[in-house]
N, C-alpha and C positions, 0 to 999 in steps of 0.2 A: 168858736163855741162847739161846733160839731166834733172837732178833733178831741176836745176834752170829754165830751159825752161818750165818744167811741172808745177812748182810752179807759174811762171808768168802767164801761161794760166789759172790756177785755180783761181788766184786772179782777173784776168780780167773778167772771167766768173761770178764771184760772184757779180760784180758790174753792170752787164748787166741788162737793164730794158726791159721788154716785151713791144711790141707795136703791133698794128694791123691796117689794112686798113678798113675803114668804109665809104661807099658811096663816095669813092675817096679821103677821108681825112684820115690823120694819127692821131691815138690817142696813147698816151703813159701812162705808169704808172706815177702817179704824177699829171695827168690832173684832173681838177675839174669835178664833175658830170654834171654840167650844160654845160660845154664844150662838153663832150661826148654825151649828149642828143642832143645838137645842131648839132653836126657832124653826129651822127648815127641815130637819131630819137629814138622813144621809144623802149624798149626791148620787146621781145616776152613774157618774164616772169620777174617779179620783186618781191623780198622779202625784207622787211625792218624789222630789229631787232632793236628796240629802246634801248637807254642806260639803264643800270640797275639802279633801284631805291633802296634806303635804306629803312628800316622799317618805317621811318618817312616821306616817300614820296619824299625826296630830292634825287637828283642825287648822285650816289656813286662817290667817288673820282676816276678820271681816266676813268669813264664810257664813252663809245662811241656808236654812231649809226653805225650799219653795214648794208650795202645794197648790195644785190647780184642780178645781172642781168644775164639772159640767152638771148643771141642774136643768131639768125639763125633760121633754118639752111641756110647756104650759101655754095652751092656746097657740101652739106652733112656734113659740119663742123659747130659745135656749139661752141660759145665762152661764157665762164663764166667770168663775170667781178665782182670784189669785191671792194666796196668803204668803207672807214672808215672815218666817219665825212665828207662825201662829196668829198673825194679825192680818185682817182683810185689807188689801191695798188696792184692789182693782175689781170692778164689776163691769162686764161687757155683755151686751145683749145682741142676739142675732136670730133671724128667722131662717 
């Protein structure tokens, strides 16, 4: 019985999405970059890694744009947001 309960908790946790409050609004993983920008304003830092190109100058198959934002500090907490092709895929917090 304990095993089934533990397994259920692990499976539920694996599907959980991170979210955060920003200027009174809630942003979630899966939100578009423009939505996050509208709700939170510009980040303190922004790094953009363009998609990889092949030797002929064309985009490599499956290449993506990765954008990383650093927001904060907010009460000593920094938030790192990672976007892939304009969609928020990860929210990490650290002091």
